[in-house]
C-alpha positions in Angstrom: -67.4 -37.3 104.6 -70.6 -38.6 103.6 -72.6 -41.3 105.5 -72.5 -44.7 103.8 -69.3 -43.3 101.4 -66.5 -45.5 101.0 -63.7 -45.3 103.5 -60.3 -43.3 102.2 -58.0 -45.9 101.4 -54.3 -46.0 102.5 -51.0 -48.4 100.9 -51.5 -51.1 103.9 -55.5 -51.1 103.1 -55.6 -54.9 101.3 -58.1 -53.5 98.5 -55.7 -51.7 97.2 -52.8 -54.1 96.7 -55.1 -56.3 94.8 -54.5 -54.9 91.5 -58.0 -56.4 90.2 -59.5 -54.5 92.6 -58.2 -51.3 92.6 -59.7 -49.9 89.5 -62.6 -50.8 91.1 -62.3 -48.9 94.3 -61.2 -45.7 92.7 -64.3 -45.8 90.8 -66.2 -46.4 94.1 -64.6 -43.5 95.8 -65.3 -41.3 93.1 -68.4 -41.9 92.2 -69.1 -40.8 96.2 -67.9 -37.4 96.0 -70.0 -34.4 95.1 -68.2 -32.0 91.9 -66.9 -28.9 92.9 -67.4 -26.5 90.1 -65.5 -23.3 90.0 -65.7 -20.0 88.3 -63.5 -20.7 85.0 -62.7 -17.3 85.2 -59.0 -16.6 85.6 -57.8 -19.6 85.4 -56.0 -21.4 82.6 -57.4 -24.6 81.2 -54.6 -27.2 82.3 -55.2 -31.5 82.4 -53.0 -33.9 84.6 -52.9 -37.3 84.1 -52.9 -40.1 87.4 -51.0 -43.3 85.7 -51.5 -46.0 88.1 -49.9 -48.9 86.9 -48.5 -52.3 89.3 -45.2 -52.9 88.4 -45.8 -56.6 88.3 -48.9 -59.0 89.2 -50.1 -58.8 92.8 -47.4 -55.9 93.5 -49.0 -52.8 95.1 -50.9 -50.2 92.7 -48.2 -47.1 92.3 -48.2 -43.6 91.0 -45.9 -42.4 88.2 -44.7 -39.0 89.0 -42.5 -37.5 86.6 -39.4 -34.8 87.7 -40.0 -31.1 85.9 -36.5 -30.5 84.1 -34.3 -27.9 85.8 -34.6 -26.2 82.7 -37.6 -24.8 83.2 -38.7 -21.7 83.8 -41.3 -22.1 86.4 -41.3 -24.9 89.0 -38.1 -26.5 88.0 -36.9 -29.8 89.3 -39.8 -30.2 91.5 -41.5 -33.8 91.3 -45.2 -33.2 89.8 -48.2 -35.3 87.8 -48.0 -35.4 83.8 -50.0 -32.6 82.8 -49.9 -29.4 81.6 -51.4 -26.6 80.2 -54.1 -26.9 77.6 -52.9 -25.5 74.3 -54.9 -24.7 71.0 -54.1 -27.9 68.9 -55.3 -30.2 72.0 -58.5 -31.2 71.2 -59.7 -31.5 74.9 -58.3 -31.4 78.1 -57.6 -35.3 78.0 -55.5 -34.9 74.9 -53.5 -32.0 77.0 -53.3 -35.0 79.5 -51.6 -37.3 77.2 -49.7 -34.8 75.3 -47.6 -33.4 78.4 
């Protein structure tokens, strides 16, 4: 981790349990990271959503996961983040994540 970078948090951190402070903490942590660039050759374009929510005021922030259908060809029944493969009709990767 970079010197002076914010420390990662856990579910027991007070900053995580505060609904108002949580988005700022996530932004701070993401801003402290150096993006990794990869050669897109050989990869499929895809996008996932990180839907974070507090079920009630003052409740700890939770992450919404989905369970893939047992009828899927691959990864059936697995727990996953919402999202998937980019389709030609998707305007961009945000549209891909939201469509899924």
